[in-house]
C-alpha positions in Angstrom: -0.8 2.8 -28.3 -4.0 2.2 -26.1 -4.4 -1.3 -27.3 -0.4 -1.8 -26.4 -1.3 -0.6 -23.0 -4.4 -2.6 -22.2 -2.5 -5.8 -23.8 0.6 -5.1 -21.6 -1.5 -4.4 -18.3 -3.8 -7.3 -18.7 -0.8 -9.9 -19.9 1.4 -8.7 -17.2 -1.4 -9.0 -14.6 -2.1 -12.3 -15.6 1.3 -13.6 -14.9 0.6 -13.1 -11.2 -2.6 -14.9 -11.5 -4.8 -11.6 -11.6 -7.5 -11.6 -14.4 -8.7 -8.0 -14.8 -11.9 -7.1 -16.6 -12.5 -4.6 -19.0 -14.0 -1.8 -16.5 -10.8 -2.6 -14.3 -8.2 -2.0 -17.1 -10.1 1.1 -18.1 -10.0 2.2 -14.6 -6.2 1.5 -13.8 -5.1 3.0 -17.2 -7.3 5.9 -16.6 -5.4 6.5 -13.2 -2.2 6.2 -14.6 -2.7 8.8 -17.3 -4.1 11.2 -14.6 -0.8 10.7 -12.8 1.3 11.2 -15.9 -0.6 14.2 -17.0 -0.6 15.9 -13.4 3.0 15.2 -12.9 3.6 17.9 -15.4 2.8 20.4 -12.8 3.4 18.2 -9.4 6.4 16.0 -9.0 4.4 12.7 -8.2 6.8 10.4 -10.0 10.1 9.7 -11.9 8.5 7.2 -14.1 7.0 8.8 -17.1 7.1 6.6 -19.7 3.8 5.0 -19.8 5.1 1.4 -20.7 7.3 1.4 -17.5 4.6 3.0 -15.5 2.3 0.1 -16.2 5.0 -2.4 -14.9 6.3 0.0 -12.2 3.1 1.7 -10.7 0.1 -0.8 -11.7 1.6 -3.8 -12.0 3.4 -3.3 -8.9 0.5 -2.4 -7.1 -1.3 -5.3 -8.0 1.0 -7.7 -6.2 -0.8 -6.3 -2.7 -4.0 -7.9 -4.3 -1.7 -11.2 -4.6 -0.9 -11.0 -0.9 -4.7 -10.1 0.0 -5.6 -13.5 -1.9 -3.0 -15.5 0.0 -3.7 -14.1 3.6 -6.7 -14.9 5.5 -8.1 -11.3 5.7 -11.7 -10.2 7.2 -13.9 -8.0 4.9 -13.6 -4.4 5.5 -12.1 -1.3 4.4 -8.5 -0.8 3.9 -5.9 2.2 4.5 -2.9 2.9 2.4 -0.1 4.8 3.9 1.8 7.1 2.4 0.0 6.7 -0.9 2.0 9.5 -2.8 0.2 9.2 -6.4 -2.4 6.6 -5.1 -0.3 3.7 -5.6 -0.9 1.0 -4.5 -4.3 2.5 -2.8 -6.2 3.2 -5.9 -5.2 -0.1 -8.2 -6.0 -1.9 -4.7 -9.3 -0.4 -4.3 -10.5 -0.8 -8.0 -9.5 -4.6 -8.1 -10.5 -5.9 -4.6 -13.4 -3.4 -4.6 -12.9 -2.9 -0.9 -13.6 0.7 0.4 -10.2 2.4 1.4 -8.8 5.8 2.7 -5.5 7.0 1.2 -3.2 9.1 3.3 -0.1 11.3 2.9 1.7 13.8 5.0 2.0 15.7 1.9 -1.3 17.7 1.3 -0.5 18.2 -2.3 -0.2 15.1 -3.2 -3.5 14.0 -1.4 -5.4 16.9 -3.1 -4.1 15.4 -6.3 -5.1 11.6 -5.1 -8.6 13.0 -4.2 -8.9 14.8 -7.7 -8.0 11.1 -9.4 -10.3 9.5 -7.1 -13.1 11.9 -8.2 -12.4 11.9 -11.8 -12.6 8.4 -11.7 -15.9 8.0 -10.3 -14.5 6.2 -7.1 -15.3 8.5 -4.2 -18.2 6.1 -3.3 -15.5 3.8 -2.2 -12.0 5.7 -1.7 -11.2 9.0 -0.1 -7.6 10.7 0.9 -6.8 12.7 3.7 -3.6 14.7 4.5 -2.8 13.3 7.8 -0.1 11.7 10.5 -0.6 8.1 10.9 0.1 8.4 14.7 -2.8 10.9 14.6 -5.2 8.6 12.7 -4.1 6.0 14.8 -5.8 7.8 18.0 -8.9 8.9 15.8 -9.8 5.7 13.7 -8.5 2.9 16.5 -9.0 -0.6 15.0 -11.2 0.6 11.8 -9.4 -1.2 9.2 -9.0 -4.6 7.8 -6.1 -4.2 6.2 -3.2 -1.7 5.8 -1.0 -1.5 2.8 2.4 0.2 2.6 4.6 0.6 -0.8 8.3 1.7 0.1 7.1 3.9 2.9 9.4 3.1 6.0 11.4 0.4 7.8 9.2 -2.7 8.3 9.4 -2.7 12.0 7.9 1.1 11.7 5.4 -0.2 9.7 3.9 -2.8 11.9 4.0 -0.1 15.0 2.0 2.2 12.4 -0.6 -0.3 11.5 -1.0 -1.9 14.7 -3.4 0.5 16.5 -5.5 1.0 13.2 -5.9 -2.7 12.3 -9.2 -4.7 13.8 -8.5 -7.9 15.4 -7.0 -10.5 12.5 -6.7 -7.5 10.2 -3.4 -7.7 8.0 -0.4 -5.4 7.1 0.7 -5.8 3.9 4.2 -4.0 2.8 6.3 -4.2 -0.2 9.8 -3.2 -0.5 12.4 -3.3 -3.1 14.8 -5.4 -0.8 14.1 -6.9 2.8 17.5 -7.2 4.6 17.6 -9.7 7.4 18.4 -7.3 9.7 15.3 -5.0 8.7 13.2 -8.4 9.0 14.8 -9.3 12.4 13.8 -5.7 13.6 10.3 -6.3 12.5 9.9 -9.8 14.2 11.1 -8.2 17.5 8.7 -5.2 17.1 5.6 -7.4 16.1 4.9 -9.3 19.6 5.3 -5.9 21.1 2.6 -4.2 18.7 0.3 -7.2 19.1 1.6 -8.5 15.5 2.5 -11.8 14.1 4.4 -12.3 11.3 2.7 -14.2 8.7 4.5 -14.3 5.2 7.5 -13.0 2.9 7.2 -13.7 -0.6 9.5 -12.6 -3.7 8.4 -11.4 -7.0 10.2 -10.6 -10.3 8.7 -7.6 -12.2 8.4 -8.3 -15.7 10.9 -7.0 -18.1 13.7 -7.1 -15.3 11.8 -4.0 -13.8 12.8 -4.6 -10.3 12.8 -7.0 -7.5 9.8 -6.9 -4.6 9.4 -8.3 -1.2 6.1 -8.3 0.2 5.7 -9.2 3.9 2.3 -9.7 5.9 1.9 -9.3 9.5 -1.4 -9.8 11.3 -3.0 -8.2 14.2 -3.4 -10.8 16.9 -3.9 -9.3 19.9 -3.4 -6.3 22.1 -0.1 -4.4 22.0 2.3 -4.6 25.1 3.3 -1.0 24.9 1.0 1.9 24.3 0.2 2.8 20.7 0.3 4.9 18.8 3.7 6.5 20.4 4.1 10.2 19.9 4.4 11.7 16.3 7.7 10.6 15.2 8.6 8.2 17.9 8.3 5.2 15.6 11.3 6.5 13.2 13.4 8.0 15.6 13.2 5.9 18.5 12.3 2.5 16.5 11.3 -0.8 18.4 14.4 -2.9 17.3 16.9 -5.3 18.5 19.8 -3.1 17.0 18.2 0.2 18.5 
């Protein structure tokens, strides 16, 4: 079983141009096993089959590394928004070796993620925190080179969230199961208001017909035209959008 999981992970990652070494493979699978075990007492994921989870959690998370490699991103720390069970933050940190902060508004999930980080011996690079992104945007303004978000919110909302957190030339990488033209249009409207610009949109098909992914990248290019961050909840309830 272990050999199969290792072979599956390295093979599927390589189809996206990611070559994992033994240490990275061990850590990625160990993280997955910690999640599956913790899920018995805390609802972290609906995906409990190990083989499915290799594809739908680990390989899915590694798509952020593909996007990072293609973007011109400055060195420095990353922030993972709405990290859930630590995806994509922990795999992203393992492969890129960047320091990172993983946040979620659900305290129990953050506590579990910190347990995973500690158990994997990654606490020198990664940490987790239960905090609203708007609050963090005031506390750690311009402190991150990259913001990652996996199926967290509408793209225009993510652009607004990321702007105050990113340093100049930093990037937002957002993964969606489906990105409609309307959602992208709203993000393109919000971007210049937030001092951001659209960089790319790339589509991926996960192995074994496990899902379609669209990964959008935006870059921080200047000062926002509006005061950010807005009040907690404003980005979602009063979004910056042409359709608003």
